[in-house]
N, C-alpha and C positions, 0 to 999 in steps of 0.2 A: 162270617167266612163262607164264601161260595166255592163249591167243589164240583167239577165236571169230570165224568169218567169217559175214557176213550179205549177202544179195542183195536187200534191200528197205529202203525208208524208210517212215516213218509220217506220214500227213497227217491234218489235221482236216477232216472232211466234215460240213457242216451238214445237218440234217434239220428244216426249218422246220415241217412238219406235226406232228412229234413235240416241237417246241420244245426242240431239243437238238442235240447233235453226237456223233460217234463218231470215234475214231482208227482209221484203216484203213491197212493195209499196201499199198504200191505197189512192184512189182518194179523193180529197177534194170536199165539196159541191160546187155548181155553184156560190154561192155568196162570196166565199173567195178564194184567191190564195196567193202564196208567191213569193217573188222575192229575188234574191241574187245579190247584187251590189258589184263591185270591184272598189275601189278608191286607188290610189297610191299603198301601200303595204298591204292593209287590205281588208277584205270582211265582209259584214254584211247582215243579213236577215231582210226583211220588210214584214209584213203581211198586205194585202189589203182586207178590208171587206166592201162589198157593203151593207150588212144588217145593219151595224152600221154607216149609212150615209157616205159612202165612206171614212171610217176611215183607216189611214195608221199608223201602229205601228212598230217602229224599235225594233227588239228583240236583246238584248245584250247577250253575249259579241261579240266583233268584233274578227275576225279570221285573221290569216296570209294568204297570197296568197298561201302558201304551202298546205293548206287544200283544198281538192276537194269540189265541191258543194254537192256531196252525203254525205261526212263526216259532213258537216254543217247541212244538213237536218236530218241526223241520230241523231246528238247531240240535236237539238232544236225541234224535232217533238213532244216530250212529253209536252214541255212548250206551244207550239202553240195549242195543243189539250186542255190543261187545261184552257187556257185563252180565246179561241175563239170558241171552238166546244162544 
């Protein structure tokens, strides 16, 4: 099982003058981080929160290994924000 740790989420930022948007990284507070683990043929994200007494919460859904870590972070950033920040 391979696990990678990340200290940022990704947000959509609108640029009206350019008529478009970009996905930009935003750092997480010191008391929370996310990890993406790969088991067999699936990947999943876990949120680790020290402020909630070292709570670990696995965020669903699981993803295929065809998805990059950045794709998973893009998909689940909104949910992590709503639940933990």
